[in-house]
ZADO-1210 file (C-alpha; in nm, 4 decimals, padded with zeros to 6 digits):
<atoms>
<atom x="07.3386" y="10.4246" z="11.6599" code="MET" pos="1"/>
<atom x="07.2784" y="10.3767" z="12.0314" code="ARG" pos="2"/>
<atom x="07.0168" y="10.1209" z="12.1310" code="GLN" pos="3"/>
<atom x="06.9030" y="10.0021" z="12.4734" code="VAL" pos="4"/>
<atom x="06.7438" y="09.6589" z="12.4961" code="VAL" pos="5"/>
<atom x="06.5068" y="09.6755" z="12.7900" code="LEU" pos="6"/>
<atom x="06.2772" y="09.4575" z="12.9993" code="ASP" pos="7"/>
<atom x="06.0764" y="09.5046" z="13.3181" code="THR" pos="8"/>
<atom x="05.9074" y="09.2901" z="13.5800" code="GLU" pos="9"/>
<atom x="05.5925" y="09.4106" z="13.7551" code="THR" pos="10"/>
<atom x="05.3417" y="09.3286" z="14.0273" code="THR" pos="11"/>
<atom x="05.0669" y="09.2714" z="13.7697" code="GLY" pos="12"/>
<atom x="04.9495" y="09.3526" z="13.4176" code="ILE" pos="13"/>
<atom x="04.7858" y="09.6954" z="13.4468" code="ASP" pos="14"/>
<atom x="04.9391" y="10.0054" z="13.6083" code="PRO" pos="15"/>
<atom x="04.5942" y="10.1683" z="13.6136" code="LYS" pos="16"/>
<atom x="04.4923" y="09.9013" z="13.8653" code="GLN" pos="17"/>
<atom x="04.7777" y="09.9970" z="14.0968" code="GLY" pos="18"/>
<atom x="05.0347" y="09.7500" z="13.9677" code="HIS" pos="19"/>
<atom x="05.3941" y="09.8749" z="13.9711" code="LYS" pos="20"/>
<atom x="05.7466" y="09.8014" z="13.8553" code="LEU" pos="21"/>
<atom x="05.9611" y="09.5692" z="14.0671" code="VAL" pos="22"/>
<atom x="06.2623" y="09.5276" z="13.8364" code="GLU" pos="23"/>
<atom x="06.4207" y="09.7002" z="13.5379" code="ILE" pos="24"/>
<atom x="06.7000" y="09.5502" z="13.3295" code="GLY" pos="25"/>
<atom x="06.8666" y="09.6933" z="13.0194" code="ALA" pos="26"/>
<atom x="07.1752" y="09.6395" z="12.8043" code="VAL" pos="27"/>
<atom x="07.3370" y="09.8921" z="12.5725" code="GLU" pos="28"/>
<atom x="07.4318" y="09.8409" z="12.2082" code="MET" pos="29"/>
<atom x="07.6153" y="10.0876" z="11.9868" code="VAL" pos="30"/>
<atom x="07.6212" y="10.0204" z="11.6137" code="ASN" pos="31"/>
<atom x="07.4703" y="09.6752" z="11.6803" code="ARG" pos="32"/>
<atom x="07.7479" y="09.5796" z="11.9178" code="ARG" pos="33"/>
<atom x="07.7001" y="09.5100" z="12.2882" code="LEU" pos="34"/>
<atom x="07.9078" y="09.7615" z="12.4811" code="THR" pos="35"/>
<atom x="07.9024" y="09.5859" z="12.8186" code="GLY" pos="36"/>
<atom x="07.7125" y="09.8740" z="12.9820" code="ARG" pos="37"/>
<atom x="07.4016" y="09.7588" z="13.1641" code="THR" pos="38"/>
<atom x="07.1347" y="09.8981" z="13.3919" code="TYR" pos="39"/>
<atom x="06.9751" y="09.6760" z="13.6547" code="HIS" pos="40"/>
<atom x="06.7591" y="09.7749" z="13.9484" code="GLN" pos="41"/>
<atom x="06.5137" y="09.6051" z="14.1819" code="TYR" pos="42"/>
<atom x="06.2386" y="09.8399" z="14.3018" code="ILE" pos="43"/>
<atom x="06.0236" y="09.8410" z="14.6133" code="ASN" pos="44"/>
<atom x="05.6695" y="09.8751" z="14.4739" code="PRO" pos="45"/>
<atom x="05.5239" y="09.9680" z="14.8131" code="GLU" pos="46"/>
<atom x="05.2383" y="09.7267" z="14.7527" code="CYS" pos="47"/>
<atom x="05.1695" y="09.3552" z="14.7929" code="HIS" pos="48"/>
<atom x="05.3069" y="09.1185" z="14.5253" code="ILE" pos="49"/>
<atom x="05.0631" y="08.8318" z="14.4668" code="ASP" pos="50"/>
<atom x="05.1864" y="08.4726" z="14.4776" code="ALA" pos="51"/>
<atom x="05.0878" y="08.3999" z="14.1164" code="GLU" pos="52"/>
<atom x="05.3093" y="08.6870" z="14.0002" code="VAL" pos="53"/>
<atom x="05.5967" y="08.5758" z="14.2229" code="VAL" pos="54"/>
<atom x="05.5739" y="08.2345" z="14.0521" code="ALA" pos="55"/>
<atom x="05.6568" y="08.4047" z="13.7206" code="ILE" pos="56"/>
<atom x="05.9559" y="08.6195" z="13.8133" code="HIS" pos="57"/>
<atom x="06.0518" y="08.5018" z="14.1627" code="GLY" pos="58"/>
<atom x="06.0403" y="08.8505" z="14.3157" code="ILE" pos="59"/>
<atom x="05.8443" y="08.8688" z="14.6403" code="ASP" pos="60"/>
<atom x="05.8008" y="09.1490" z="14.8916" code="ASN" pos="61"/>
<atom x="06.0785" y="09.0152" z="15.1118" code="GLU" pos="62"/>
<atom x="06.3257" y="09.0382" z="14.8243" code="LYS" pos="63"/>
<atom x="06.2556" y="09.4050" z="14.7525" code="VAL" pos="64"/>
<atom x="06.1647" y="09.5387" z="15.0969" code="VAL" pos="65"/>
<atom x="06.5019" y="09.7136" z="15.1289" code="ASN" pos="66"/>
<atom x="06.5241" y="09.8255" z="14.7655" code="GLU" pos="67"/>
<atom x="06.4685" y="10.1902" z="14.6648" code="PRO" pos="68"/>
<atom x="06.1325" y="10.3132" z="14.5407" code="VAL" pos="69"/>
<atom x="06.1055" y="10.4239" z="14.1772" code="PHE" pos="70"/>
<atom x="06.1378" y="10.7943" z="14.2582" code="ALA" pos="71"/>
<atom x="06.4845" y="10.7297" z="14.4034" code="GLU" pos="72"/>
<atom x="06.6184" y="10.5597" z="14.0884" code="VAL" pos="73"/>
<atom x="06.4264" y="10.7515" z="13.8214" code="ALA" pos="74"/>
<atom x="06.7065" y="10.9953" z="13.7343" code="ASP" pos="75"/>
<atom x="06.9733" y="10.7257" z="13.6935" code="ALA" pos="76"/>
<atom x="06.7365" y="10.5128" z="13.4855" code="PHE" pos="77"/>
<atom x="06.6377" y="10.8071" z="13.2680" code="TRP" pos="78"/>
<atom x="07.0019" y="10.8995" z="13.2081" code="ALA" pos="79"/>
<atom x="07.0644" y="10.5465" z="13.0808" code="PHE" pos="80"/>
<atom x="06.7784" y="10.5388" z="12.8277" code="ILE" pos="81"/>
<atom x="06.7315" y="10.9002" z="12.7182" code="GLU" pos="82"/>
<atom x="06.7936" y="10.9555" z="12.3485" code="GLY" pos="83"/>
<atom x="06.8411" y="10.5864" z="12.2679" code="ALA" pos="84"/>
<atom x="06.6296" y="10.3595" z="12.0533" code="GLU" pos="85"/>
<atom x="06.4606" y="10.1214" z="12.2966" code="LEU" pos="86"/>
<atom x="06.4325" y="09.7597" z="12.1819" code="VAL" pos="87"/>
<atom x="06.1531" y="09.5924" z="12.3796" code="ILE" pos="88"/>
<atom x="05.9455" y="09.2762" z="12.3369" code="HIS" pos="89"/>
<atom x="05.5816" y="09.3847" z="12.3641" code="ASN" pos="90"/>
<atom x="05.6841" y="09.7470" z="12.4102" code="ALA" pos="91"/>
<atom x="05.3401" y="09.8920" z="12.4990" code="PRO" pos="92"/>
<atom x="05.3410" y="09.6871" z="12.8210" code="PHE" pos="93"/>
<atom x="05.6802" y="09.8069" z="12.9484" code="ASP" pos="94"/>
<atom x="05.6444" y="10.1637" z="12.8222" code="ILE" pos="95"/>
<atom x="05.2983" y="10.1851" z="12.9786" code="GLY" pos="96"/>
<atom x="05.4402" y="10.0978" z="13.3199" code="PHE" pos="97"/>
<atom x="05.7403" y="10.3293" z="13.2858" code="ILE" pos="98"/>
<atom x="05.5270" y="10.6243" z="13.1738" code="ASP" pos="99"/>
<atom x="05.2804" y="10.5605" z="13.4561" code="HIS" pos="100"/>
<atom x="05.5611" y="10.5617" z="13.7140" code="GLU" pos="101"/>
<atom x="05.7110" y="10.8772" z="13.5647" code="LEU" pos="102"/>
<atom x="05.3773" y="11.0573" z="13.5637" code="ALA" pos="103"/>
<atom x="05.3253" y="10.9605" z="13.9268" code="ARG" pos="104"/>
<atom x="05.6571" y="11.1089" z="14.0446" code="ILE" pos="105"/>
<atom x="05.6433" y="11.4133" z="13.8138" code="ASN" pos="106"/>
<atom x="05.3827" y="11.5731" z="14.0408" code="THR" pos="107"/>
<atom x="05.6622" y="11.6174" z="14.2961" code="HIS" pos="108"/>
<atom x="05.9398" y="11.7208" z="14.0539" code="ARG" pos="109"/>
<atom x="06.0395" y="12.0600" z="13.9164" code="GLN" pos="110"/>
<atom x="06.1946" y="11.8939" z="13.6098" code="ALA" pos="111"/>
<atom x="05.9529" y="11.6256" z="13.4850" code="PRO" pos="112"/>
<atom x="06.0730" y="11.3122" z="13.3058" code="LEU" pos="113"/>
<atom x="05.9116" y="11.1481" z="13.0036" code="GLY" pos="114"/>
<atom x="05.6941" y="11.0483" z="12.8343" code="PRO" pos="115"/>
<atom x="05.9321" y="10.7907" z="12.6932" code="VAL" pos="116"/>
<atom x="05.8160" y="10.8156" z="12.3304" code="ALA" pos="117"/>
<atom x="05.8972" y="11.1890" z="12.3247" code="GLU" pos="118"/>
<atom x="06.2616" y="11.1249" z="12.4126" code="HIS" pos="119"/>
<atom x="06.3369" y="10.7767" z="12.2731" code="CYS" pos="120"/>
<atom x="06.2604" y="10.5848" z="11.9572" code="ALA" pos="121"/>
<atom x="06.0820" y="10.2576" z="12.0335" code="ILE" pos="122"/>
<atom x="06.1257" y="09.9311" z="11.8444" code="LEU" pos="123"/>
<atom x="05.8834" y="09.6521" z="11.9378" code="ASP" pos="124"/>
<atom x="06.0368" y="09.3128" z="11.8606" code="THR" pos="125"/>
<atom x="05.7012" y="09.1406" z="11.9119" code="LEU" pos="126"/>
<atom x="05.5500" y="09.3453" z="11.6288" code="THR" pos="127"/>
<atom x="05.8584" y="09.2710" z="11.4186" code="MET" pos="128"/>
<atom x="05.8375" y="08.8978" z="11.4927" code="ALA" pos="129"/>
<atom x="05.4677" y="08.8842" z="11.4007" code="ARG" pos="130"/>
<atom x="05.5484" y="09.0358" z="11.0609" code="LYS" pos="131"/>
<atom x="05.8375" y="08.7951" z="11.0034" code="LEU" pos="132"/>
<atom x="05.6556" y="08.4866" z="11.1362" code="HIS" pos="133"/>
<atom x="05.2802" y="08.5377" z="11.0933" code="PRO" pos="134"/>
<atom x="05.0571" y="08.2783" z="11.2560" code="GLY" pos="135"/>
<atom x="05.3377" y="08.1422" z="11.4756" code="GLN" pos="136"/>
<atom x="05.4166" y="08.1742" z="11.8454" code="ARG" pos="137"/>
<atom x="05.6405" y="08.4727" z="11.8976" code="ASN" pos="138"/>
<atom x="05.7149" y="08.4668" z="12.2690" code="THR" pos="139"/>
<atom x="06.0750" y="08.5263" z="12.3686" code="LEU" pos="140"/>
<atom x="06.1166" y="08.1541" z="12.4396" code="ASP" pos="141"/>
<atom x="05.9693" y="08.0624" z="12.0998" code="ALA" pos="142"/>
<atom x="06.2016" y="08.3042" z="11.9220" code="LEU" pos="143"/>
<atom x="06.5020" y="08.1640" z="12.1081" code="CYS" pos="144"/>
<atom x="06.4103" y="07.8186" z="11.9790" code="LYS" pos="145"/>
<atom x="06.3484" y="07.9462" z="11.6264" code="ARG" pos="146"/>
<atom x="06.6825" y="08.1273" z="11.6088" code="TYR" pos="147"/>
<atom x="06.8769" y="07.8615" z="11.7996" code="ASP" pos="148"/>
<atom x="06.9625" y="08.0906" z="12.0914" code="ILE" pos="149"/>
<atom x="07.0482" y="07.9199" z="12.4187" code="ASP" pos="150"/>
<atom x="06.8144" y="08.0259" z="12.6989" code="ASN" pos="151"/>
<atom x="06.8509" y="07.7097" z="12.9063" code="GLY" pos="152"/>
<atom x="06.9596" y="07.9174" z="13.2064" code="HIS" pos="153"/>
<atom x="06.6266" y="08.1024" z="13.2012" code="ARG" pos="154"/>
<atom x="06.4101" y="07.9282" z="13.4614" code="VAL" pos="155"/>
<atom x="06.2252" y="08.2359" z="13.5857" code="LEU" pos="156"/>
<atom x="06.1732" y="08.5668" z="13.4119" code="HIS" pos="157"/>
<atom x="06.4324" y="08.8256" z="13.5077" code="GLY" pos="158"/>
<atom x="06.4589" y="09.1724" z="13.3573" code="ALA" pos="159"/>
<atom x="06.8337" y="09.1838" z="13.2979" code="LEU" pos="160"/>
<atom x="06.8583" y="08.8229" z="13.1779" code="LEU" pos="161"/>
<atom x="06.5605" y="08.8698" z="12.9470" code="ASP" pos="162"/>
<atom x="06.7075" y="09.1890" z="12.8011" code="SER" pos="163"/>
<atom x="07.0378" y="09.0085" z="12.7313" code="GLU" pos="164"/>
<atom x="06.8502" y="08.7244" z="12.5612" code="ILE" pos="165"/>
<atom x="06.6357" y="08.9714" z="12.3663" code="LEU" pos="166"/>
<atom x="06.9502" y="09.1452" z="12.2387" code="ALA" pos="167"/>
<atom x="07.0649" y="08.8137" z="12.0880" code="ASP" pos="168"/>
<atom x="06.7184" y="08.7518" z="11.9436" code="VAL" pos="169"/>
<atom x="06.6978" y="09.1013" z="11.7943" code="TYR" pos="170"/>
<atom x="07.0392" y="09.0711" z="11.6292" code="LEU" pos="171"/>
<atom x="06.9448" y="08.7296" z="11.4886" code="ALA" pos="172"/>
<atom x="06.6100" y="08.8592" z="11.3605" code="MET" pos="173"/>
<atom x="06.7774" y="09.1496" z="11.1841" code="THR" pos="174"/>
<atom x="07.0646" y="08.9481" z="11.0413" code="GLY" pos="175"/>
<atom x="07.3471" y="09.0747" z="11.2618" code="GLY" pos="176"/>
<atom x="07.6094" y="08.9439" z="11.4998" code="GLN" pos="177"/>
<atom x="07.7359" y="09.0589" z="11.8375" code="THR" pos="178"/>
<atom x="08.1029" y="08.9698" z="11.7854" code="ALA" pos="179"/>
<atom x="08.1836" y="09.0543" z="11.4213" code="LEU" pos="180"/>
<atom x="08.1473" y="09.4193" z="11.3279" code="THR" pos="181"/>
<atom x="08.2899" y="09.6444" z="11.0565" code="LEU" pos="182"/>
<atom x="08.4839" y="09.8939" z="11.2589" code="ASP" pos="183"/>
<atom x="08.4597" y="10.2483" z="11.1255" code="ALA" pos="184"/>
<atom x="08.6042" y="10.4132" z="11.4340" code="GLU" pos="185"/>
<atom x="08.9162" y="10.6358" z="11.4155" code="PRO" pos="186"/>
<atom x="09.2638" y="10.4930" z="11.4577" code="ALA" pos="187"/>
<atom x="09.3004" y="10.6088" z="11.8175" code="GLU" pos="188"/>
<atom x="09.0376" y="10.3550" z="11.9236" code="SER" pos="189"/>
<atom x="09.2585" y="10.0627" z="11.8179" code="ALA" pos="190"/>
<atom x="09.3511" y="09.9684" z="12.1787" code="PRO" pos="191"/>
<atom x="08.9819" y="09.9330" z="12.2542" code="ASP" pos="192"/>
<atom x="08.9374" y="09.7057" z="11.9537" code="ARG" pos="193"/>
<atom x="09.2346" y="09.4948" z="12.0567" code="GLN" pos="194"/>
<atom x="09.0935" y="09.4665" z="12.4087" code="ALA" pos="195"/>
<atom x="08.7612" y="09.3516" z="12.2676" code="ALA" pos="196"/>
<atom x="08.9391" y="09.0885" z="12.0624" code="SER" pos="197"/>
<atom x="09.1304" y="08.9686" z="12.3692" code="ALA" pos="198"/>
<atom x="08.7989" y="08.9291" z="12.5510" code="GLU" pos="199"/>
<atom x="08.6706" y="08.6945" z="12.2845" code="GLY" pos="200"/>
<atom x="08.5149" y="08.9388" z="12.0345" code="GLY" pos="201"/>
<atom x="08.6448" y="08.9523" z="11.6785" code="LEU" pos="202"/>
<atom x="08.7278" y="09.3040" z="11.5647" code="ALA" pos="203"/>
<atom x="08.8185" y="09.4026" z="11.2092" code="ILE" pos="204"/>
<atom x="09.1084" y="09.6442" z="11.1668" code="ARG" pos="205"/>
<atom x="09.1663" y="09.8573" z="10.8584" code="ARG" pos="206"/>
<atom x="09.5290" y="09.8686" z="10.7414" code="LEU" pos="207"/>
<atom x="09.6960" y="10.1847" z="10.6163" code="SER" pos="208"/>
<atom x="09.9149" y="10.0770" z="10.3221" code="LEU" pos="209"/>
<atom x="10.1330" y="10.2836" z="10.0896" code="THR" pos="210"/>
<atom x="10.1391" y="10.1992" z="09.7173" code="PRO" pos="211"/>
<atom x="10.3563" y="09.8972" z="09.6477" code="GLY" pos="212"/>
<atom x="10.3513" y="09.7801" z="10.0075" code="GLN" pos="213"/>
<atom x="10.0944" y="09.5062" z="09.9436" code="LEU" pos="214"/>
<atom x="10.2486" y="09.2122" z="09.7562" code="ARG" pos="215"/>
<atom x="10.0513" y="09.0458" z="09.4762" code="VAL" pos="216"/>
<atom x="10.1483" y="08.6810" z="09.4310" code="ILE" pos="217"/>
<atom x="10.0768" y="08.5198" z="09.0945" code="ALA" pos="218"/>
<atom x="09.9724" y="08.1520" z="09.0765" code="PRO" pos="219"/>
<atom x="10.2205" y="07.8932" z="08.9574" code="SER" pos="220"/>
<atom x="10.1721" y="07.7064" z="08.6292" code="ALA" pos="221"/>
<atom x="10.0572" y="07.3989" z="08.8230" code="GLU" pos="222"/>
<atom x="09.8013" y="07.6055" z="09.0150" code="GLU" pos="223"/>
<atom x="09.6703" y="07.7599" z="08.6923" code="GLU" pos="224"/>
<atom x="09.6327" y="07.4129" z="08.5358" code="ASP" pos="225"/>
<atom x="09.4475" y="07.2856" z="08.8414" code="ALA" pos="226"/>
<atom x="09.2183" y="07.5889" z="08.8341" code="HIS" pos="227"/>
<atom x="09.1397" y="07.5440" z="08.4637" code="ARG" pos="228"/>
<atom x="09.0638" y="07.1756" z="08.5212" code="ALA" pos="229"/>
<atom x="08.8248" y="07.2666" z="08.8033" code="LYS" pos="230"/>
<atom x="08.6475" y="07.5212" z="08.5840" code="CYS" pos="231"/>
<atom x="08.6200" y="07.2705" z="08.2995" code="ALA" pos="232"/>
<atom x="08.4607" y="07.0196" z="08.5347" code="ALA" pos="233"/>
<atom x="08.1876" y="07.2766" z="08.6019" code="HIS" pos="234"/>
<atom x="08.1366" y="07.3643" z="08.2324" code="GLY" pos="235"/>
<atom x="08.3246" y="07.6952" z="08.2429" code="LEU" pos="236"/>
<atom x="08.5453" y="07.8075" z="07.9525" code="ARG" pos="237"/>
<atom x="08.8488" y="08.0310" z="07.9770" code="TRP" pos="238"/>
<atom x="08.9991" y="08.2475" z="07.7027" code="GLU" pos="239"/>
<atom x="09.3159" y="08.4522" z="07.6813" code="GLN" pos="240"/>
<atom x="09.2235" y="08.8230" z="07.6861" code="ALA" pos="241"/>
<atom x="09.4819" y="09.0983" z="07.6974" code="GLY" pos="242"/>
<atom x="09.7435" y="08.8674" z="07.8431" code="GLY" pos="243"/>
<atom x="09.5175" y="08.7565" z="08.1309" code="ASP" pos="244"/>
<atom x="09.2829" y="08.4648" z="08.1625" code="ASP" pos="245"/>
<atom x="08.9225" y="08.5806" z="08.1373" code="ALA" pos="246"/>
<atom x="08.6126" y="08.3801" z="08.2259" code="GLN" pos="247"/>
<atom x="08.3400" y="08.3596" z="07.9631" code="THR" pos="248"/>
</atoms>
């Protein structure tokens, strides 16, 4: 399954009041494993960014004055997310801004884009966190603390950094890992798995064995005696059954 963990930064809280996107960041996961593919783009909102908003994400007008407007990056962004399940913290906020921007540029396009929910599944980790931890704070920072995820490098909000952190949080919330995966890919992908292992990830390889190729080593008499003594210490009894020791 392909998932895209996504975050945005904006000039305010309501696109209906003229607020716009100033940054989009996203990371890709396939079968719960980070692929290394990312999308990151600063956007010129063509409007003033208030100081109180700059204090949150550090993006002022000077920083984005030479960045493209949304219409210029819409196709590349859409190609990255289309068909994926989007993992977003407080999804209605981000999706609301994205859909608003798409609707605005669609009036000048022959091939309209969006709405997002008609082309992508959407998973809201804030809703998930509230179900898992009712009555508790479920901000991204609070979840990092709860799941022991290091976000010490996160001084200001940033879309790509927040999406990377959210990927770790999501995997922790759903009981998964980024490095250890059961690899069900065909044999020709083995070089890719070995490369991932060399980069620090742990990949599991299935072995093709012919009958009799795998050796079975029986325990020695001393090892059997030690094992029986250990079982006896825990109140377990062993009987001889069909020539083999059987636990009862």
